[in-house]
C-alpha positions as CSV (number, residue, x, y, z in Angstrom):
1,M,-36.5,-2.8,6.5
2,T,-33.3,-1.8,8.1
3,L,-29.9,-2.7,6.6
4,R,-28.2,-3.0,10.0
5,P,-28.6,-6.8,10.4
6,L,-27.3,-7.3,6.9
7,L,-24.3,-5.1,7.5
8,D,-23.6,-6.8,10.9
9,G,-23.5,-10.2,9.2
10,A,-21.5,-9.0,6.3
11,L,-19.0,-7.3,8.6
12,T,-18.3,-10.5,10.4
13,V,-17.6,-12.3,7.1
14,A,-15.4,-9.3,6.0
15,A,-13.4,-9.4,9.2
16,D,-12.7,-13.1,8.8
17,R,-11.6,-12.6,5.2
18,A,-9.4,-9.6,6.0
19,G,-7.5,-11.5,8.6
20,A,-7.0,-14.6,6.5
21,P,-4.7,-16.5,6.4
22,G,-3.3,-16.8,9.9
23,G,-4.7,-13.8,11.7
24,L,-3.3,-10.9,9.7
25,R,-3.7,-7.4,11.0
26,Y,-5.7,-4.9,8.9
27,T,-6.8,-1.3,8.8
28,E,-10.3,0.1,9.1
29,R,-10.3,1.1,5.4
30,Q,-9.1,-2.4,4.4
31,L,-12.0,-3.8,6.3
32,Y,-14.4,-1.4,4.5
33,Y,-13.2,-2.5,1.1
34,E,-13.5,-6.2,2.2
35,L,-17.0,-5.4,3.2
36,C,-17.7,-4.0,-0.2
37,R,-16.5,-7.3,-1.7
38,V,-18.8,-9.3,0.5
39,L,-21.8,-7.2,-0.3
40,Q,-20.9,-6.9,-4.0
41,P,-18.9,-10.0,-5.2
42,L,-18.5,-8.7,-8.7
43,H,-14.7,-8.6,-8.1
44,A,-14.7,-12.3,-8.9
45,G,-15.5,-11.6,-12.6
46,P,-13.1,-12.6,-15.5
47,R,-9.9,-10.6,-15.3
48,R,-9.6,-10.4,-19.0
49,I,-12.5,-7.9,-18.8
50,P,-11.1,-4.9,-16.9
51,Y,-13.4,-2.8,-14.7
52,T,-13.6,-1.2,-11.3
53,L,-16.6,-1.1,-9.0
54,A,-18.6,1.6,-7.2
55,P,-18.8,1.1,-3.5
56,P,-22.1,-0.7,-2.6
57,V,-22.3,1.0,0.9
58,R,-21.2,4.5,2.0
59,Y,-18.2,4.7,4.4
60,A,-20.3,6.6,7.0
61,R,-22.8,3.7,7.2
62,F,-19.9,1.2,7.5
63,A,-18.3,3.3,10.3
64,A,-21.6,3.4,12.2
65,A,-21.9,-0.4,12.0
66,L,-18.3,-0.9,13.0
67,A,-18.5,1.4,16.1
68,A,-20.4,-1.1,18.1
69,R,-18.3,-4.1,16.9
70,R,-14.7,-2.7,17.1
71,E,-13.7,-4.6,20.3
72,E,-14.9,-7.9,18.8
73,L,-12.3,-7.7,15.9
74,P,-8.9,-8.5,17.3
75,G,-7.2,-8.1,13.8
76,L,-8.4,-4.5,13.4
77,L,-5.6,-2.0,13.9
78,P,-6.2,1.2,15.8
79,P,-6.1,4.5,13.9
80,A,-2.5,5.3,12.8
81,A,-0.7,7.6,15.2
82,P,-0.1,11.1,13.9
83,R,3.3,12.1,12.6
84,P,5.7,12.6,15.6
85,S,6.8,16.1,16.2
86,G,10.1,15.1,17.9
87,P,13.0,12.9,16.9
88,R,12.1,9.7,15.1
89,A,12.0,6.7,17.4
90,T,14.1,4.6,15.0
91,A,17.2,6.6,15.7
92,A,16.9,6.2,19.5
93,E,15.9,2.5,19.5
94,E,18.4,1.3,16.8
95,P,21.5,3.4,17.3
96,D,23.6,1.3,15.0
97,L,21.1,1.2,12.1
98,Y,23.0,3.8,10.2
99,D,26.4,2.2,10.4
100,Y,25.7,-0.3,7.6
101,G,24.7,-0.2,3.9
102,L,20.9,-0.3,3.4
103,P,20.0,-2.0,0.1
104,R,16.3,-1.2,0.1
105,L,13.7,1.1,1.7
106,L,9.9,1.2,1.4
107,V,8.1,4.6,1.5
108,C,4.3,4.4,1.8
109,Q,1.9,7.1,0.8
110,S,-0.5,6.0,3.5
111,R,0.4,6.1,7.2
112,E,-2.3,3.5,7.8
113,I,-0.8,1.1,5.2
114,T,2.7,1.7,6.8
115,A,1.3,0.7,10.2
116,M,-0.4,-2.4,8.7
117,L,2.8,-3.6,7.0
118,I,4.8,-3.2,10.2
119,A,2.1,-4.8,12.3
120,N,2.4,-7.9,10.1
121,D,6.3,-7.9,10.5
122,L,7.0,-7.2,6.8
123,H,9.8,-4.8,7.8
124,L,11.6,-7.6,9.7
125,E,11.0,-10.5,7.3
126,A,11.8,-8.5,4.2
127,A,14.8,-6.8,5.9
128,C,13.5,-3.5,4.7
129,P,12.6,-0.4,6.8
130,V,9.1,0.9,6.1
131,L,8.3,4.6,6.5
132,P,5.3,6.8,5.8
133,A,5.8,9.5,3.2
134,D,4.7,12.2,5.6
135,E,7.9,11.7,7.5
136,L,10.1,12.9,4.6
137,P,12.7,14.2,4.3
138,L,14.7,11.1,5.2
139,D,17.2,11.3,8.1
140,E,20.6,12.1,6.5
141,R,22.1,9.1,8.2
142,L,19.5,6.9,6.5
143,V,20.4,8.4,3.1
144,G,24.0,7.7,3.9
145,A,23.2,4.1,4.6
146,L,21.4,3.8,1.2
147,E,24.4,5.4,-0.6
148,R,26.8,3.0,1.1
149,A,24.9,-0.1,-0.1
150,G,25.6,0.7,-3.8
151,G,22.6,0.4,-6.1
152,A,20.1,0.8,-3.3
153,V,16.4,1.1,-4.2
154,V,13.8,3.3,-2.5
155,H,10.4,1.8,-3.3
156,V,7.3,4.0,-3.2
157,L,4.0,2.3,-2.5
158,H,1.1,4.6,-3.5
159,D,-2.5,4.8,-4.6
160,A,-3.8,5.1,-8.2
161,S,-4.6,8.7,-7.7
162,P,-3.2,12.2,-8.4
163,S,-2.0,12.3,-4.8
164,G,-0.3,8.9,-5.3
165,L,1.5,10.0,-8.4
166,A,2.6,13.2,-6.6
167,C,3.9,11.2,-3.7
168,F,6.1,9.1,-6.1
169,E,7.3,12.2,-7.9
170,Q,8.2,13.9,-4.6
171,V,10.4,11.0,-3.5
172,R,12.0,10.6,-6.9
173,A,12.8,14.3,-7.1
174,A,14.4,14.2,-3.7
175,Y,16.3,11.0,-3.8
176,G,16.5,9.6,-7.4
177,A,19.2,10.1,-10.0
178,A,18.0,13.6,-10.7
179,A,18.8,14.6,-7.2
180,G,22.5,14.1,-7.6
181,P,25.1,11.4,-7.7
182,T,23.7,9.4,-4.8
183,G,23.6,6.0,-6.5
184,V,20.1,5.5,-5.1
185,R,17.3,4.5,-7.5
186,V,13.6,5.3,-6.8
187,R,11.1,2.8,-8.0
188,S,7.3,2.9,-8.1
189,M,5.4,0.2,-6.4
190,G,2.3,2.1,-7.3
191,L,-1.2,0.9,-8.0
192,V,-2.0,1.9,-11.5
193,P,-5.5,2.0,-13.3
194,R,-5.0,-1.1,-15.5
195,H,-4.2,-3.3,-12.5
196,A,-7.0,-1.8,-10.5
197,G,-9.3,-2.8,-13.4
198,T,-7.8,-6.3,-13.7
199,L,-8.4,-6.9,-9.9
200,H,-11.9,-5.3,-10.1
201,L,-11.2,-3.0,-7.2
202,T,-13.6,-0.6,-5.6
203,S,-12.9,2.9,-6.9
204,G,-13.8,6.4,-5.8
205,R,-13.8,9.8,-7.5
206,G,-11.9,12.8,-6.3
207,P,-12.9,16.4,-6.8
208,H,-10.3,17.0,-9.5
209,G,-8.6,14.8,-12.1
210,H,-4.9,14.7,-12.6
211,R,-3.6,17.6,-14.6
212,G,0.2,17.3,-14.2
213,P,2.7,15.1,-16.1
214,L,2.0,11.4,-16.0
215,P,4.5,8.5,-16.0
216,A,5.5,7.3,-19.5
217,G,4.4,3.7,-18.8
218,L,0.7,4.6,-18.6
219,R,-1.7,3.7,-21.4
220,P,-3.9,6.4,-23.0
221,E,-7.0,4.9,-21.3
222,E,-5.3,5.1,-18.0
223,R,-4.4,8.7,-18.5
224,A,-8.1,9.4,-19.3
225,W,-9.1,7.5,-16.2
226,L,-6.9,9.6,-14.0
227,G,-7.9,12.7,-15.8
228,S,-11.6,12.0,-15.0
229,G,-10.8,12.2,-11.3
230,R,-11.2,8.5,-10.5
231,T,-9.0,7.0,-7.8
232,V,-8.3,3.6,-6.2
233,E,-6.7,3.2,-2.8
234,L,-4.2,0.6,-1.9
235,A,-6.5,-0.3,1.0
236,A,-8.9,-1.7,-1.7
237,V,-6.5,-4.6,-2.2
238,S,-7.0,-7.4,0.2
239,P,-4.4,-7.5,3.1
240,A,-3.0,-10.9,2.1
241,R,-2.6,-9.9,-1.6
242,L,-1.0,-6.7,-0.6
243,L,1.5,-8.3,1.7
244,H,2.4,-11.1,-0.8
245,T,2.9,-8.6,-3.7
246,V,5.1,-6.2,-1.6
247,I,7.3,-9.1,-0.4
248,R,7.6,-10.5,-3.9
249,R,8.6,-7.1,-5.3
250,L,11.1,-6.4,-2.5
251,R,12.7,-9.8,-3.2
252,G,13.2,-8.9,-6.8
253,G,13.6,-5.1,-6.5
254,G,17.1,-4.7,-8.0
255,T,19.1,-6.0,-5.1
256,A,19.4,-9.4,-3.5
257,G,16.1,-9.8,-1.7
258,P,15.4,-12.0,1.4
259,R,14.7,-15.7,1.1
260,R,11.1,-16.9,1.6
261,T,10.1,-16.1,5.1
262,P,7.3,-17.3,7.4
263,L,5.2,-14.3,6.4
264,H,5.8,-14.9,2.7
265,R,4.7,-18.5,3.1
266,R,1.6,-17.5,4.9
267,V,0.3,-15.1,2.3
268,R,1.6,-16.7,-0.9
269,T,-1.7,-18.5,-1.5
270,A,-3.1,-15.0,-2.2
271,R,-0.9,-14.6,-5.2
272,G,-2.3,-13.7,-8.6
273,S,-1.6,-11.1,-11.2
274,G,0.5,-8.6,-9.3
275,F,-0.6,-5.0,-9.4
276,L,2.7,-3.4,-8.8
277,S,4.7,-2.2,-11.7
278,W,7.8,-0.1,-12.3
279,L,6.7,3.3,-13.6
280,A,10.1,4.9,-13.6
281,G,13.7,3.9,-14.2
């Protein structure tokens, strides 16, 4: 018996869930993890018992099923564009952006998650520019705008993985207090193992575990989890929950955050135990 009819039906349900509420935009990997929740609904177990889940279907099989259905899913975003080789579009389209103080900035490890947040207008409604980490270093004028704000915060949104921790450390080393008297603080909005377990997210396993220094806020079992090579992507979090949590943390991220916005009201029903935590001062 072929699994294709089962996957087709589950993919339709997963797409509906990924776009809820109100027609959210989502990435291919977010749709994959939503499909995993449809096929294996163990994520609904008691949160007091932490665990992560192995994927019930391989990504290659999901991609094959999606190939014939892509045009039917209006909420699905196209693959993220590669990093531009020329000057950033922001400087050309918003020539006065750098003339003011900028109280907050969000840097995302994933280029796809960056595109998803922007497609859902988070950058507008949270009054916070959103940039992918692969476009570092920041434009010097942008750094100047952060310094002028006084007490500005650069938030780093990353996976629970060695590469995610490295992304945060890269930004903190370049723009945090250790980088000089900039007055800019770098905060982790990172997914950490204990919250991945609470939310019962689908996890993977990388070729190597984390061998470098780990943030002081991690528990011994989390250190062992990362050391074993296990990883959880931000894409494993449902789109609505991710948007709600990012908005909430930006509103309380050390500076006066925006008031509740239409986007915040749309996704606040997805609130629960937030997975973002400060891992650095």
